[in-house]
C-alpha positions in Angstrom: -6.8 3.7 -7.0 -3.1 2.7 -7.0 -2.2 0.0 -9.5 0.9 -2.2 -9.0 2.3 -4.8 -11.4 4.7 -7.5 -10.1 6.7 -9.3 -12.8 7.9 -12.8 -12.0 8.9 -14.7 -15.1 10.8 -17.5 -13.4 9.7 -21.1 -12.7 7.3 -22.6 -10.2 9.7 -22.5 -7.2 10.5 -18.8 -7.5 6.8 -18.0 -7.9 6.0 -19.7 -4.6 8.9 -17.9 -3.0 7.2 -14.7 -4.3 4.0 -15.3 -2.4 5.2 -13.8 0.9 6.3 -10.7 -0.9 2.9 -10.4 -2.6 1.2 -10.7 0.8 3.5 -8.1 2.4 2.8 -5.8 -0.6 -0.9 -6.2 0.0 -0.5 -5.4 3.6 1.5 -2.2 2.7 -1.1 -1.3 0.0 -4.5 -2.5 1.3 -6.6 -0.6 -1.3 -4.3 -1.0 -4.3 -5.0 -3.1 -7.3 -2.2 -5.7 -7.6 -1.5 -7.5 -10.8 1.1 -10.2 -11.5 2.7 -11.2 -14.8 4.0 -14.8 -15.1 4.8 -17.1 -18.0 1.7 -19.1 -19.1 3.4 -22.4 -18.3 3.7 -21.5 -14.7 0.4 -19.7 -14.0 -0.9 -22.5 -11.8 1.7 -21.5 -9.2 -0.5 -18.5 -8.4 -3.7 -20.5 -8.0 -5.2 -19.5 -4.7 -3.0 -16.5 -4.1 -5.4 -14.2 -2.3 -3.1 -11.1 -2.5 -3.5 -10.4 -6.2 -6.4 -9.0 -8.2 -5.4 -10.1 -11.7 -2.9 -12.5 -13.3 -1.4 -11.7 -16.7 0.3 -14.5 -18.7 3.3 -14.1 -21.0 3.1 -16.4 -24.0 6.9 -16.8 -24.4 6.6 -19.4 -27.2 4.4 -17.1 -29.2 6.5 -14.0 -28.6 10.0 -15.5 -28.8 9.1 -18.2 -31.4 10.1 -16.2 -34.4 13.5 -15.4 -32.7 14.5 -18.9 -31.8 13.2 -20.8 -34.8 15.2 -21.3 -37.9 14.2 -17.9 -39.4 15.7 -15.9 -36.4 13.2 -13.2 -37.1 14.0 -10.7 -34.3 11.8 -8.0 -35.9 8.7 -10.1 -35.5 9.6 -11.1 -31.9 10.1 -7.4 -31.0 6.8 -6.5 -32.7 4.9 -9.1 -30.6 6.7 -8.1 -27.4 5.8 -4.4 -28.1 2.1 -5.3 -28.8 1.8 -7.2 -25.5 3.6 -4.4 -23.5 1.3 -1.8 -25.0 -1.7 -3.9 -23.8 -0.2 -3.8 -20.3 0.7 -0.1 -20.6 -3.0 0.7 -21.0 -3.5 -0.4 -17.4 -1.7 2.7 -16.2 0.4 1.0 -13.5 1.7 3.4 -10.9 4.4 1.0 -9.9 6.2 -1.9 -11.6 8.2 -4.4 -9.5 10.3 -6.7 -11.5 11.4 -9.8 -9.5 12.7 -11.8 -12.4 16.2 -10.4 -12.8 16.4 -11.5 -16.5 17.1 -9.7 -19.8 13.6 -10.4 -21.1 11.9 -9.0 -18.0 14.1 -5.9 -18.1 13.0 -5.1 -21.6 9.4 -5.6 -20.7 9.8 -3.3 -17.7 11.4 -0.6 -19.8 8.6 -0.9 -22.4 6.0 -0.4 -19.7 7.5 2.7 -18.3 5.6 6.0 -18.4 6.5 9.3 -16.8 5.9 9.3 -13.1 5.9 5.5 -12.8 8.0 4.0 -10.0 10.2 1.0 -11.1 11.9 -1.5 -8.9 14.1 -4.3 -10.4 15.8 -4.6 -13.7 14.9 -2.2 -16.5 16.7 -0.6 -19.5 18.1 2.8 -20.2 17.0 4.7 -23.3 20.1 3.4 -25.1 19.1 -0.2 -24.3 21.7 -0.9 -21.6 20.7 -2.5 -18.4 19.3 -0.2 -15.7 19.4 -1.2 -12.1 17.4 1.5 -10.2 17.4 0.2 -6.7 20.0 -1.1 -4.2 18.5 -4.6 -3.6 18.5 -5.3 -7.3 22.1 -4.1 -7.5 22.9 -6.5 -4.7 21.2 -9.3 -6.7 23.2 -8.4 -9.8 26.5 -8.4 -8.0 26.2 -11.1 -5.4 23.3 -13.6 -6.1 23.6 -16.8 -8.2 25.6 -19.9 -8.8 29.3 -19.6 -7.9 28.7 -16.5 -5.8 28.7 -16.0 -2.0 25.3 -14.6 -1.1 23.5 -16.1 1.9 20.3 -14.1 1.9 17.2 -16.1 1.0 15.4 -15.2 -2.2 12.3 -14.6 -0.2 14.0 -11.8 1.7 15.6 -10.3 -1.5 12.2 -10.2 -3.3 10.7 -8.4 -0.3 13.7 -5.9 -0.3 13.2 -5.1 -4.0 9.5 -4.4 -3.3 10.4 -2.3 -0.2 8.3 -4.4 2.1 8.9 -6.2 5.4 8.0 -9.9 5.7 6.2 -11.4 8.7 5.7 -15.0 9.8 2.1 -14.9 8.7 3.2 -14.3 5.1 4.5 -17.9 5.0 1.2 -19.7 5.1 -1.1 -21.7 2.7 -4.0 -19.9 1.2 -7.3 -20.5 3.0 -9.2 -21.3 -0.2 -7.1 -24.4 -0.8 -9.3 -26.4 1.6 -6.5 -28.4 3.1 -8.7 -30.3 5.6 -10.9 -31.8 3.0 -8.0 -32.7 0.8 -6.1 -34.2 3.7 -9.1 -36.5 4.5 -9.1 -37.8 0.9 -5.3 -38.4 0.8 -5.2 -40.0 4.2 -7.7 -42.5 3.1 -5.5 -43.5 0.2 -2.4 -43.7 2.4 -4.3 -45.7 5.1 -3.6 -43.4 8.1 0.0 -44.6 8.5 2.8 -42.1 9.2 4.7 -41.3 6.1 7.4 -39.2 4.5 7.3 -37.6 1.1 10.0 -38.0 -1.6 10.0 -35.7 -4.6 11.9 -37.8 -7.2 12.4 -35.2 -9.9 13.4 -31.6 -10.3 13.1 -28.9 -12.9 16.6 -29.6 -14.2 18.8 -32.7 -14.6 21.5 -31.1 -12.5 19.2 -30.9 -9.6 17.9 -34.5 -9.9 19.2 -37.4 -7.8 19.7 -40.6 -9.8 16.9 -43.2 -9.7 19.2 -46.1 -8.7 20.3 -44.1 -5.7 16.8 -43.3 -4.7 15.9 -47.0 -4.9 18.8 -47.7 -2.5 17.8 -44.9 -0.2 14.2 -46.2 0.0 15.3 -49.7 0.8 17.5 -48.6 3.6 14.9 -46.2 5.2 12.1 -48.8 5.1 14.3 -51.4 6.7 14.7 -49.1 9.7 11.4 -47.2 9.8 7.9 -48.6 10.0 6.0 -45.8 8.1 5.3 -45.4 4.5 6.9 -43.4 1.7 4.8 -41.2 -0.6 6.3 -40.4 -4.0 5.3 -37.2 -5.8 6.2 -35.6 -9.1 4.9 -34.7 -12.5 3.2 -37.2 -14.8 6.1 -37.0 -17.1 8.4 -38.3 -14.3 6.4 -41.5 -13.9 9.2 -43.6 -15.4 11.4 -42.4 -12.4 8.9 -44.0 -10.0 8.8 -47.3 -11.9 12.6 -47.5 -11.8 12.8 -46.4 -8.1 10.2 -48.6 -6.3 11.8 -51.7 -4.8 9.4 -54.7 -5.3 10.0 -56.0 -1.7 8.5 -52.8 -0.3 5.8 -52.1 -2.9 3.0 -52.3 -0.3 4.7 -49.5 1.8 5.1 -47.1 -1.1 2.4 -44.8 -2.5 3.1 -43.6 -6.0 1.2 -40.3 -6.6 3.2 -39.0 -9.5 1.0 -37.1 -11.9 -2.0 -37.3 -9.6 -1.6 -34.0 -7.7 -2.3 -30.4 -8.1 -0.2 -28.0 -6.1 -2.8 -27.8 -3.4 -2.6 -31.6 -3.1 1.2 -31.5 -3.0 0.9 -29.0 -0.2 -1.6 -31.1 1.7 0.6 -34.2 1.4 3.6 -32.3 2.6 1.7 -30.8 5.5 0.8 -34.2 6.9 4.3 -35.8 6.3 6.9 -36.4 8.9 9.5 -35.3 6.5 9.9 -34.0 2.9 13.0 -35.2 0.9 14.1 -33.9 -2.5 16.1 -31.6 -4.6 15.7 -27.9 -5.1 12.2 -27.7 -6.5 8.7 -26.4 -6.2 7.6 -28.9 -3.4 10.6 -27.9 -1.3 9.5 -24.3 -1.6 5.9 -25.2 -0.8 7.1 -26.8 2.4 8.0 -23.3 3.6 4.3 -22.8 4.1 3.6 -26.0 6.1 6.3 -26.1 8.8 7.2 -29.6 7.6 10.9 -30.5 8.2 12.8 -31.0 5.0 15.9 -32.8 3.8 17.1 -30.9 0.8 19.6 -32.6 -1.5 21.5 -29.7 -3.0 24.1 -29.7 -5.7 26.5 -27.2 -7.3 23.9 -26.0 -9.8 22.0 -24.3 -6.9 22.9 -22.0 -4.1 21.2 -23.6 -1.1 21.6 -20.4 1.0 19.2 -18.7 -1.4 16.6 -21.3 -2.0 16.8 -23.8 0.9 13.8 -24.9 3.1 12.7 -22.4 5.7 11.2 -24.8 8.3 13.2 -24.9 11.5 15.1 -28.1 11.9 15.3 -28.7 8.1 18.7 -29.9 6.8 20.6 -29.6 3.6 23.1 -32.1 2.3 25.5 -30.5 -0.2 27.3 -32.4 -2.9 29.0 -31.1 -6.0 27.1 -33.6 -8.2 24.1 -35.9 -7.7 26.2 -38.9 -8.6 28.7 -37.9 -5.9 26.2 -38.1 -3.0 26.2 -41.7 -1.6 22.7 -43.2 -1.0 23.7 -44.5 2.5 24.6 -40.9 3.4 21.1 -39.7 2.4 19.4 -42.7 4.1 21.3 -42.0 7.4 20.2 -38.4 7.4 16.6 -39.3 6.8 16.5 -41.9 9.6 18.3 -39.5 11.9 15.8 -36.7 11.3 12.9 -39.1 11.8 14.3 -40.1 15.2 15.2 -36.5 16.1 19.0 -37.2 16.2 22.1 -35.8 14.5 23.8 -38.0 11.9 27.3 -36.9 12.9 28.1 -35.8 9.3 28.6 -32.4 7.8 25.2 -30.8 7.1 23.6 -27.4 6.8 20.8 -26.8 9.2 17.9 -24.3 9.4 17.8 -23.4 13.1 18.5 -19.6 13.2 15.7 -17.0 12.9 16.5 -14.1 10.5 17.4 -13.4 6.9 20.3 -15.8 7.1 18.8 -18.9 8.7 21.3 -21.7 8.0 24.5 -22.8 9.6 27.0 -25.6 9.1 27.0 -28.5 11.5 30.3 -30.4 12.0 32.2 -27.9 9.9 34.0 -24.7 10.8 32.5 -21.8 8.9 35.0 -18.9 8.3 33.8 -17.7 5.0 35.9 -14.6 4.1 33.8 -13.7 1.1 30.5 -13.7 3.0 32.0 -11.5 5.7 33.2 -9.2 2.9 29.7 -8.9 1.6 28.4 -8.1 5.1 31.0 -5.3 5.4 30.2 -3.8 1.9 26.4 -3.9 2.2 25.4 -4.2 5.9 28.1 -2.2 7.8 29.7 -5.3 9.2 33.3 -5.5 10.3 35.8 -5.9 7.5 37.3 -9.4 7.6 40.9 -9.6 8.7 43.2 -10.7 5.8 45.3 -13.6 6.9 45.8 -15.4 3.5 48.8 -14.4 1.5 47.0 -14.7 -1.8 44.1 -12.5 -0.7 46.6 -9.9 0.6 48.4 -9.9 -2.7 45.0 -9.5 -4.5 44.1 -6.6 -2.3 47.4 -4.9 -3.1 46.8 -5.4 -6.8 43.3 -4.0 -6.6 44.7 -0.9 -4.8 47.3 -0.4 -7.6 44.7 -0.8 -10.4 42.4 1.7 -8.6 45.2 4.2 -8.1 46.1 4.0 -11.8 42.5 4.6 -12.9 42.0 7.5 -10.5 45.2 9.2 -11.8 44.0 8.9 -15.4 40.4 10.1 -14.7 41.5 13.7 -14.3 43.0 13.6 -17.8 39.7 12.7 -19.5 38.7 16.4 -19.7 41.9 17.1 -21.8 41.2 16.3 -25.5 44.8 15.6 -26.3 45.2 13.1 -23.4 41.7 11.6 -23.4 42.3 8.8 -25.8 45.3 7.4 -24.0 43.7 7.9 -20.6 40.6 6.0 -21.6 42.6 3.0 -22.7 44.5 3.0 -19.4 41.2 3.3 -17.4 39.7 0.4 -19.5 42.8 -1.7 -18.9 42.5 -1.0 -15.1 38.9 -2.2 -15.3 40.1 -5.4 -17.0 42.8 -5.9 -14.4 40.3 -5.5 -11.6 38.0 -8.2 -13.1 41.0 -10.5 -13.7 42.1 -10.2 -10.1 38.7 -11.6 -9.0 39.3 -14.7 -11.2 42.8 -15.3 -9.7 41.6 -14.5 -6.1 38.0 -15.8 -5.9 37.4 -14.6 -2.3 37.7 -11.0 -3.5 34.9 -11.5 -6.0 32.2 -9.8 -3.9 34.3 -6.6 -3.8 34.9 -6.7 -7.6 31.2 -7.6 -8.3 30.1 -4.6 -6.2 32.4 -2.3 -8.3 31.1 -3.7 -11.6 27.5 -3.4 -10.6 27.9 0.2 -9.4 29.7 1.0 -12.7 26.7 -0.3 -14.7 24.3 1.7 -12.6 25.8 5.0 -13.8 24.0 4.8 -17.1 24.3 7.4 -19.9 25.3 10.8 -18.7 27.5 13.8 -19.5 31.3 13.3 -19.2 31.7 15.4 -16.1 29.1 13.5 -14.1 30.4 10.1 -15.3 33.9 11.0 -14.1 32.7 12.1 -10.7 30.5 9.0 -10.2 33.2 6.7 -11.4 
């Protein structure tokens, strides 16, 4: 029987985004034994996932504790990591799919490797340097993350790394969550009134909207809408609710912080008119409910990668939480509840496909994204109309020509030292150009990722590949 291990060492939200890939992987391998490795703190995000046969948990505090405490005992951490990897290695996995894209996960993947095993996602070469064996992972390394220009959703990228195709049926709640029974209990608490859900907190401060602004938003919404507001979040965030609830509307607000499992959160979201919140696990859960969402997104997140997937959902982007006015949020909420447009710039989910968002009330002529499409998807190369970009392209060409001229000298011992320095300086120049001309970053990032993928090899092969 084929055995597959999926490694996902990220947080709750990324694990929920991984569910569709696990389902598509099951569909592709109906008789396989599928295991999943997650951090112990986030194991509950896999509760009810019917596509996996066994969950392994990584005790990061135990393994990394000796490394991060005052002793800085790297040897002890490596020993514990090796012992755990040997335990997993005994499972004889035929395939390992690493969806974490982190240094720790890459070391684990390399430690698990045995001859004949197929690996997707980050790993390590024998010399310890990063190994990126597949094209989707190389794309992730080059183009995905904060400050970059990717517009593919993480759900689609995870599926591409696992070499599976997602279907609409992959984005559903598990049957064993018993939503109907849970919905009955929660509706009794709410009183049968229409309601919207607000998730007050987030996994990181840079994703969290200030409580005083939430309070203003709630006041404005309840003055114009006759329903209720349900507050959700972790028990540790209870102080947020206490600071947020306006006393004049206390009878129209249900505070459920710390009272919900993920199945309950999903149930509440599925019955809501709207979910409002930052980039967090509930926003990702809403992808399984077809509940419209208003995502408050800030510069610490790339909304194209992690935004809500329900058609009609909207995203308000602001550089900082403090810079997003409360009346702007309240207006978007009431507009969505009434089925209208607010008239302001917003990103809307209304396009089927791997890139499902578009700007409303804003012209979108993103040179860098069109450059990515040309490099990776065979799209048309964008026309260069900006003088700075044209200058950057010319400098890239000159740096490339210089490096190519020197590569042929690397086989000559008497010229090799000088030519290596020139090639290295050309590489530095290429990286510097991307900093001066940010729209060209996708092209430079592609180059740097492909350079890393070469790995250790003989000089002749390295020269040819380079």
